[in-house]
N, C-alpha and C positions, 0 to 999 in steps of 0.2 A: 606638245602642241606646236612649238616653234618649228620642229622638224616637218610637221604636216604643212605649215604655212610656207616654209622654204620650198618644199616639193611643189606646192601649188604655184609659187612664184616662178619656178623654173619652167613648169608646163605652160604657163601663160606667156613666158618670155619666148617660147618656141612657136607660139601660135602665129604671130604676125610681127616680124621684126621691123616692119615699117611703122608700127605704133610707137608713140613716145614711151620711153622706159622710165619708171619711177624707181628710185632707190631709197630704202628706208634705213636710217641709222638708228640703232637701238634694238638689235635683234633679240636680246634677252629681256628687254624691258616691257612693262605693262602697256604703256601707250604705243610703243613700237609694234607690239603684237596686235593691238587693236587697229592700228593703221594698216597693217598687213591684211587683216581680216576684211577691212573696208575696201581696200583696193581689189582684193580677190572678188568680193561681192559685186563691185562695179565693173568687173571684167577688164581691169587695167593690166597692162604688162608691167610687172614689178619684180624686185628682188631685194633681199636684205644686203646691206653692206657688211662684209666680213671683217674688214680692218678695224682696228681700235683707233679711237680719236687721237691717241698719243703718237701714232705711227704715220708721220707725214708721207713717207715714201710709199708705204703700202696703200694709203688712201689715193695717192696720185695714180699709182698703177691701176687700181680698181676703177677709178673714174675714166681713165684712158681706155681701159679694156672694154668696159660696158657702155660708155658714153650715154649716161642718163640725161633726160631732159629736165627732170625734177628730182631734187633730193629733199627728203623730209627728215629732219634731225630731231629725234626724240631721245637721244642719248645724253648722259650727264650724271652727275652725282647729287643725290638728294640726301643720302645717308640712311643707314638702317640701324635701328628701327625708325629713326627720325633725324631731323637736321642737327640734333645735338652731336651726332657722329662727326660732322664736319668741323666742329670745334677742336677735336683731337686729331684730325687728319687733314690739316690745312694744305699740305703739299699735294696730296692726292686730289683734293677738291679743286685746287688751282689747275692741275694738269688736265682734268676733264672739263671743268666748267669754263675755264678761261683759255688756256693754251690749246686744248683740243678743239674748242669751238672756233677760235680764231684761225686755226689751221684749216678747218673745213670751209670756213667763209673764204679764206684766201685761195684755196685750191679751186673751189667752184667758181669764184669770181674770175680767176685766170682763164677758165674754160667756158665762161659765159653760160653757166648752168644756174638755173633758179634754185635757191635754197630757202626752205621754210624751216625756221628754228622755233621749236616749242619751248618757250622761255617761261618766266614766272612774273606774276604781278605782286609777289610778296616782297616788294621793294618800297612799299608805302605803309604808313600807319596813321590812323586817325590823329588829327591835331586840331589846333584852334581854328585854322582856316578850312579844315575838312572834318567837321564833327560828325558823329553818327547821325544819319538821317539828313545831313546837310549837303554841302558841295562835295562832289565826287572827284576822284583823281583822273585826269586826262593823260593821254600819251605824251603830252609836252611838259607835264609837271616833273621837276627833278626829283629823283628818289629821296625820301626823307627817313628811310628806315635802314639801319645797319646793325640792328640788335643781334643778328646772327651772322656768322662768317659766311654761311651759304648765301644769305640775301646780299651781303656786302659784295661778294664776287659777282653775283648776277647783275646787280646794279652797275658795277664798274664795266663789265664786259658788254653790257647792252649799249652803254654810251660809246664804247670803242667801235662796236659794229655799226651803229647807226650813222656815225660820221665818216666811216671808212669804206663800207661795202654797199654798193648800189644794187646788188643782185639778191639781197636778203630780205625775207619777210619774217618779222619777229612777232610771234603770237604769245601774248602773256596769259598763261593759264593761272587759275587759282583754285586750290582745294578740289581737284578733279573728282567727279562723281560718275559711277557707272551703274549698270542695272544688275550687277552681281555683288557678291560679298568678297571680292578680291581684297587681299590685305592692303593694297595701295589705295583702295577706294576710301574717300573721306568718310563715308557713312560707316564703313567697317572700323576705321580707326577710332572714331569718337564713341562708337557703341562698345568698344573694349576698354575705354578709359575708366579709371576709378572715379574720376571727377572731371567735369567739363566747365569751361567758361561759357557764358551765354552772350555772345557778341555777334551782331549781324555782319556778314561778309559777302563779298562777291564770290561766286563759285562757277566752275565750268562743268556743265553736264555734257559728257562726251557724246552721248546719243544725239544731241542737238548740234554740237560744235564741230566734231571731226569731219562730217560731210562738208561743212563750210570751209574747213581748211583745205580740202581737196579742190573745191571750186576756186578758192583764193589763189592757190598755186597755179591752176590752169589759166587764170587771168593774169598771172605773173605780177600780182600785187607785191609791192615792196614797202619797207618802212615798218613802223611799230603799230600794233593794234592790241588794245585790251581785248582779250579773247575769253570772255565770260558771258553767261546769260545776263540779261538786263536785271537790275535790282540787286537786293541783298537778302540773305536769309540767316537766321540765327541757329546755333547749335541745338537749342531746345526745340525749335520748330522741326528740325530734321529728326531728332530723336523721338518726338511725339508721333511723327508719321511712321517711324521705324516700329514703334510699339503698336500702332494701329494696324499696320499691314503685315509685319513680319513676326514680331515676338510680343504678343499681348501682355505677358507678365514682365516686360522689360521695365526697369527703373533706372533712374540716373540721379546724380548728385551734382549740384553746381558749386563752384568756388570762384573767387575773384581773380582778375588778371594779376593782381599783386601777389596773391597766394600761389598762383601758377608759376610766376617768375622765380619764386623761392625754391622750387623743386626741379627747375630746368637749367641746363647749362647755357642755353641761348633763349632769348626772348622770341616771341612769335608775332608775326605781322597780322594786323587786322585792318581791313579797309574795304571801301566800296569803289570799284572802278567805273568810270564813265564809258559806256559802250556806244555813244552816238556815232563815232567814226566808223565802227564796224557795221552798225545798223544802216548807215548811209549806203554802204556797199552791198549789204544783204538785208533788205527790208523785212524779210521773213523773220529775222531775229526779234523784231519788235513784239511778236506774238509769243515769244518764248521766255517771258519773265520767269525768273528762277522759282518764285513761289508757286507758279502755275505748273512749270515743267517738272518740279520735284515730285509732284503727285504721280505723274506718268512714270517716273523712275521707279517708285515703289510698286505701282501696279504691275509693271513689267517684271520687276524683281520677284514679286510674289509668284507670278506665272512661271518664271524661269526656275525658281527653287522647287516648285511643285513638280515641274517636268523632270528636273534632275532626280528628285526623289523617286518618281515613278519609274524612270529608266533604270535607276539603280536597283529597285525592287524587282523589275523584270529580269535583270541580269542575274540576280541571286536566286531566282525561282528554279531554273533548270538544275542548279547544283544541289538544291534541297531535294528535288524530285529524284535525282540520280542517287543521292545518298540513301533515301528512303527505300528505293528499289533494291539497292545493294544489300541493305539490312535485312529485307524480307526474303531474299533469294537463298540465303544460306545461314543456318543457325550457327555454324562453326565460325563465321566471320562477324557475328553480331557485336562482340565487344570491340573489335577493330573499327567497325562502322560507327558505333556510338562515339568512339573516341574522335573519329574524323569529324562527325557532325558537331560535336561539342566545340572543337577548336575553330571551326569555321563560323560559328554563330555570331561572334562579335563583329566580323566583317560585314555580314548582311544587315546588322542593326546599327552600324555606325552612322554618325551624323553626316548628312549629305554635304558634299563639297559645293562651293559656289558654282552657279550655273554657267556653263560654257557651251554655246552652240557651235557645232563644227562649221568651219568656213566652207562655202560652196560658190563656185563661179556663177551659178544660176540664181542665186538668192538676190532679192532686191537690195538696193543700196541702203545700208544702215551701219551705224558704228557700234552696235551692241552684240556683235557675233562672236565675241571671245568666250 
């Protein structure tokens, strides 16, 4: 998929070199791929950055060679399968999330290039001053959560960026959600957990927010923005909709945050972010409350999965026909044909993969085309 996107970016780059060039950092990442899809659909001239964040000289050469007007950074370490990984890989986490990001900020600032950094809002946790359903966290509140090494590095580097570099737009995502069942999608994650906590949280629906990120970069906004849908939604509310739209027989089990902490290496952030600052810049966000928009996510997901299953069935149909024809054409080859048909059967009946629509430069602007 990323090869296809890279090819699309090169072809767009050649169309009109007078157009501003967008450079996406995070070539192999989930959100980086979605940004590439969106730029292609909006007919922007763009390309992926090939250099690694840890290689200052290579990044400098690439910026000087291509001279982008906008850089979108979706690279960094979150850990696989989750942020617990960062607890055992602190040096690698620092190289990417702190040193790498500061390098990118420094080099783009030297060249007067606008940089959008896709950061995290997982630097806060509900407390006495910000209880569930009460006062929400603004961009000016100091981080109060360092229960994971990942969140600790993110909170520290954000402070360094905001007091040092005037060319950077910091977008704080939380628990990103997409219209497919990609493994990084928050819906996919919690639907595969043996047990889930039931705590309301701010979340970022990529279909709604990624187009706003492009607009924000074009306006050359800088500073820190909470980059989530307005409001909060709980794990149970999401999983109830998952059962309603995607898997009717789905069941889940709750446990407490205290019980969760006993089985994890690192604590998890739970909070609701205030989106007033972002809503002031983009009033359309006021109509995208998370509990309203999440319904659209599942409606699109249901359609996407059905389309994927239909396309997969169509692709498997010619092979079955050819096999049947071969079987009936010669009795001497019947046993061989039967063997071939038998081994191919599991492929045609396997579970459909998450829906991914191919990018096209003629498609309307949307962030769901992965």
